[in-house]
N, C-alpha and C positions, 0 to 999 in steps of 0.2 A: 698570595692570591690577590689580584687587584679587584677594585670595586665592581668593574663590569662583569667579572666572572661570578662574583657573589650575587649580583642582581640577576644574571642569566640563570643561575642555579635556583634562586628563589622563584623566578617566573616559571621555570620548568616544573618545580614542585607544585606550584599553585595550579598550573594547567592539569597536572595529573590528579590533584585533589578535586578539581571541578569535574573532571571526567568521571571519577569514582562516585561523586555525589549525584551526578546526572544519571548514571547507570543505576544506582540504588533507587532513585526516585521513579524512574521508568519501570523498574521491576515491581515496585509497590503498586503503581498504576495498573500494570498488567495483571497482577494478582487480584486486584479489585475488580477486574473485568472491563476496564476502560478500553475503548478502541483508540489506538494511537495512529497518528499520521493524518493525511488529508482525507476528509470525509468524502464518501461516495455520493456523487450527484447524478448518477445514472437515473433517468426517469423510471418510475415504478413499472410502467408498462413494458419498457425495454428489458429491465432486470427480470421481471416475471417471465417474459418470453425466453430469455437466456436460461434461467434456472429450469423452466419447464422442459426445454429441449435437452438440457443436460440430464435431467431425471429420466427422460425418454431414451437416453443412451446415445444421443448424437455426439460426434467427436467435436473437439474444440474448433477444428478447422471448418467443419460443416456449419457449426453455429456461427462462426465469424463470417462466413460467406453470405449468410442470409441477410443480415442488416446492410451489408455492402451492396448486395443486389437490389435491396428494397430502398436504398438511398437514405437509410437512417443515419443521422448525423452522430458523430462521436461526441463524447461528453466535453472534452477540452479542445475541440477544434482540430483533432488529428485528421490525417488523410483517409484512414480506413480502420476498420475493426480487424484486429489480429488475433490469432488463436491464443497468444500469451495474454492478451487483454481479457479475453473470455475466461481463460483459466484463472486469472487473478480475481476476477469478479466472482466466479463460482467458489473459489477457496475462501474469499473474504466473507461470503454470505453462507458458508456451510452450516452455520448454526441456525439459519432460518430456512434453509433449502429443504 
Protein backbone atom coordinates (compact mmCIF):
# COMPACT_ATOMS: atom_id res chain seq x y z
CA UNK A 1 0.00 0.00 0.00
CA UNK A 2 1.49 3.35 -0.98
CA UNK A 3 1.37 6.53 1.11
CA UNK A 4 -1.41 8.15 -0.95
CA UNK A 5 -3.72 5.20 -0.25
CA UNK A 6 -3.02 5.44 3.48
CA UNK A 7 -3.69 9.18 3.48
CA UNK A 8 -6.91 8.73 1.50
CA UNK A 9 -8.10 6.04 3.91
CA UNK A 10 -7.32 8.24 6.92
CA UNK A 11 -9.17 11.17 5.33
CA UNK A 12 -12.20 9.00 4.62
CA UNK A 13 -12.23 7.73 8.22
CA UNK A 14 -11.97 11.30 9.54
CA UNK A 15 -14.89 12.45 7.32
CA UNK A 16 -17.01 9.59 8.66
CA UNK A 17 -16.11 10.45 12.28
CA UNK A 18 -16.92 14.13 11.74
CA UNK A 19 -20.31 13.14 10.31
CA UNK A 20 -21.06 10.92 13.31
CA UNK A 21 -20.07 13.65 15.79
CA UNK A 22 -22.19 16.22 13.96
CA UNK A 23 -25.19 13.89 13.87
CA UNK A 24 -24.85 13.17 17.60
CA UNK A 25 -24.54 16.87 18.48
CA UNK A 26 -27.64 17.76 16.43
CA UNK A 27 -29.60 14.95 18.11
CA UNK A 28 -28.69 16.39 21.52
CA UNK A 29 -29.78 19.89 20.41
CA UNK A 30 -33.09 18.52 19.10
CA UNK A 31 -33.67 16.63 22.36
CA UNK A 32 -33.09 19.89 24.25
CA UNK A 33 -35.80 21.52 22.13
CA UNK A 34 -33.57 23.83 20.12
CA UNK A 35 -34.87 25.00 16.76
CA UNK A 36 -32.40 24.13 14.03
CA UNK A 37 -31.97 25.78 10.67
CA UNK A 38 -32.62 29.26 9.39
CA UNK A 39 -34.75 31.35 11.72
CA UNK A 40 -38.21 32.39 10.56
CA UNK A 41 -38.36 36.08 9.75
CA UNK A 42 -41.95 36.24 8.53
CA UNK A 43 -43.56 39.36 10.01
CA UNK A 44 -45.79 38.54 12.99
CA UNK A 45 -48.88 40.00 11.30
CA UNK A 46 -48.42 37.83 8.21
CA UNK A 47 -47.70 34.72 10.29
CA UNK A 48 -50.75 35.35 12.48
CA UNK A 49 -52.91 35.73 9.39
CA UNK A 50 -51.62 32.48 7.90
CA UNK A 51 -52.08 30.52 11.13
CA UNK A 52 -55.55 31.99 11.65
CA UNK A 53 -56.67 31.04 8.14
CA UNK A 54 -55.26 27.54 8.63
CA UNK A 55 -57.14 27.10 11.93
CA UNK A 56 -60.29 28.25 10.12
CA UNK A 57 -59.85 25.33 7.72
CA UNK A 58 -58.57 27.10 4.60
CA UNK A 59 -56.42 25.04 2.25
CA UNK A 60 -52.74 25.82 1.76
CA UNK A 61 -53.51 26.90 -1.82
CA UNK A 62 -56.23 29.29 -0.71
CA UNK A 63 -54.01 30.76 1.99
CA UNK A 64 -51.13 31.24 -0.48
CA UNK A 65 -53.39 32.99 -2.98
CA UNK A 66 -54.41 35.70 -0.50
CA UNK A 67 -51.02 37.35 0.17
CA UNK A 68 -50.24 37.12 -3.54
CA UNK A 69 -53.46 38.95 -4.40
CA UNK A 70 -52.86 41.52 -1.64
CA UNK A 71 -49.29 42.18 -2.78
CA UNK A 72 -47.67 40.98 0.46
CA UNK A 73 -43.94 40.60 -0.13
CA UNK A 74 -42.35 37.24 0.52
CA UNK A 75 -39.77 37.03 3.26
CA UNK A 76 -36.64 36.33 1.24
CA UNK A 77 -37.54 38.16 -1.96
CA UNK A 78 -39.26 35.29 -3.74
CA UNK A 79 -41.69 35.89 -6.60
CA UNK A 80 -44.79 34.55 -4.89
CA UNK A 81 -46.24 32.71 -1.92
CA UNK A 82 -46.64 29.00 -2.63
CA UNK A 83 -48.80 26.37 -0.90
CA UNK A 84 -45.61 24.51 0.10
CA UNK A 85 -44.29 27.68 1.76
CA UNK A 86 -47.53 28.07 3.70
CA UNK A 87 -47.47 24.40 4.71
CA UNK A 88 -43.87 24.70 5.96
CA UNK A 89 -44.75 27.79 8.00
CA UNK A 90 -47.77 26.10 9.54
CA UNK A 91 -45.83 22.93 10.39
CA UNK A 92 -42.87 24.83 11.82
CA UNK A 93 -45.18 26.84 14.07
CA UNK A 94 -47.50 23.98 15.05
CA UNK A 95 -46.44 24.27 18.68
CA UNK A 96 -47.66 27.88 18.85
CA UNK A 97 -50.61 27.54 16.47
